N, C-alpha and C positions, 0 to 999 in steps of 0.2 A: 553422446558427448557433443556434438556439434550444436545441439539445441542450447546446452549451457553456455557455450561461447557466445552464441547469438543473443541469448538472453543478457549476459553479462555486458556486451557492448551496448544493447538497448539501455539498460539501466544506467550504466556509466554516462552515456551520452545525455540521457534525460536529466542525471543529477547535474551534470555540468551546465546544461542549458537552464535548469530550474535555478541554480546559484547565480547565473549571470543574468537571466532575463525575468526571473520570477514566474515562469511558465514551463509547462510540459506540453510541447507542441503536437498537434494533430499530424503535422508533416513528419514527425518522428514515430508516433505510436501506431498509426495506421499501416504504414508500409510494413513494420515489424509484425503486427497482427496478422497481415495477408500473408506475409512470409512463413509465419508459424503455422497457419492453416495449411498452406501448400506443402510444407515438409510433413505435416502430419498426414495429410492425404496421401502423400507419395509413399510414406513409410507404412501406414495402417489402414489406407482405404477410407470407407465409411466410419469404422470405428474411430479412426484418427480425426475425421471432420467432427464427429459428435464430441470428442474429447476437447477439441479446440473451441467448438461453439460453447460448450459448457464452462470451460476455462475463462471465456470472455464474460459469460452471463454471471458467474459465481460473484466476482468482485462488484459488479454493478448492482446486483440484488442486495448483497449484504452490506455494502459500504454506502448505498444511496442515502440513507438516514443521516449519516456523517456529513455528507455533502450538503443536505438540506438545512443542517444545523451550522454549517460553514465551519465544521471541525476538520475537514478534509477537502482538498480541492479537487475539481473535476479532472485535473491533468494527472493527479496521483491515481485516481480510480481508472482512468484510461490506461495509465501505465500498467496497473495490475491486470488490466483486461488483456493488453498486448502480451504481457508475461504469461497469462492463461492460455492465450492462443498458441504460444510456443511451447509451453511445458505441460499444458493440460490441467485439468481441474485439481488433481490430487496435490500436484506440486505448487499450484498458485495459492491453494489454500495454506500450504506450509509457509510459503513466502510471506503471505499476509499475516499468519500468527507471529512468525519471528520478526516481522517489520513492526509490529505493534508492540512487541516485547522491546525491541530496540528503540523505538520512539519513546516508550516509557522511561527507559533509562536515560536517553538524552534529555528528555524534559526534566527528569529528576536532577541531572548534572547541571541543567541550565539554571534551575531553582537554587541550587547550592551556589553556583557561581554568581548569579545575580542577586543573592540574598533576599529573594522576595517571596518566600514561602508563605509567610502570613497574608500577604498582599494577594497571593493566588487563591489561597484558601477563602478569603473574604469575597473574591471576585466569584468564585464558584458558588459560595452560599447565597451571594446576591442573586445570581443567576437562577438557582434552584428556587428561591423565593418568588422572583418574577414569574417563573414558569407556573409555580403553584398558584399565585394570585390571579394570573391572567387565564389560566386553564389552557394554555397553549405551549408547545414546544417552540420556544424562541431560539434564534440563531445564537450560538455561543460566541459572543464577541467581547473583547475587552473594551469597556465603555470610556476608558480614559486614554489608552495609548494602543494604536493597532498592532505594533510588533511586540509588545511586552512579553507575551507568552508563546510567541510562534517560533517555529524554525523550519527549515526546508525539510519536508517529510520524505523527500526523494533520498535523502541521506540515510534515513531508517530503512527505506525499501532496499537500497544497496546493500545495508548490513543484514537485512532480512534474507536477501537473495544469497549472499555469501554463506550466511549460516546454513540455510537450506541445502545448498550446493555440497557444503562441506559434509553435512549429516548424511545427506544421499550417498555420497561417494565413500564415506569412511564408516558409517553405521546405517546402512540402507533400510533396515526393518525397524529397528528399536525406537527410532525417534521420528518416525513418519507420522505425524499427528492424524491426518485423515485416514490412513490405513488402520490405525487403532480404532478409530470410530466406526469405519465400514465393516 
């Protein structure tokens, strides 16, 4: 249970820092990642160390392409890695899945509020056309206005974490996505 509290504090601090400074700082994620590794080693020895290391590597490997395309910031990936160090590979995978679901809902609501759905679709089609004609995966940026389609993804990560923790505590087996796969 202590892992959940530690992770909640980490993500809450990261979310507050991101909203204030537009960054998730290494000075936050690295100590929590080390703490997560230490707790897992103390609780489970070598198995805990392996789970922490895999929990760090999974987000980096899976989300790297989103970073290259500028769809996700490095701070968000480091935050997922720190979460993985604390909660392990299975839980961080669930947090990632539910965070992206929350992010999709937030993006949809922002499109409705901003009333720019057609503009976003045109931008995406232009992006796909540029990638097709250039034969390269280009960074996904808004060519007119930098902030038009963006939001702080740490908010979605907080929502994904809360969803994962709720489901883990109240429905431990039925909605654990990675357990269904493995």
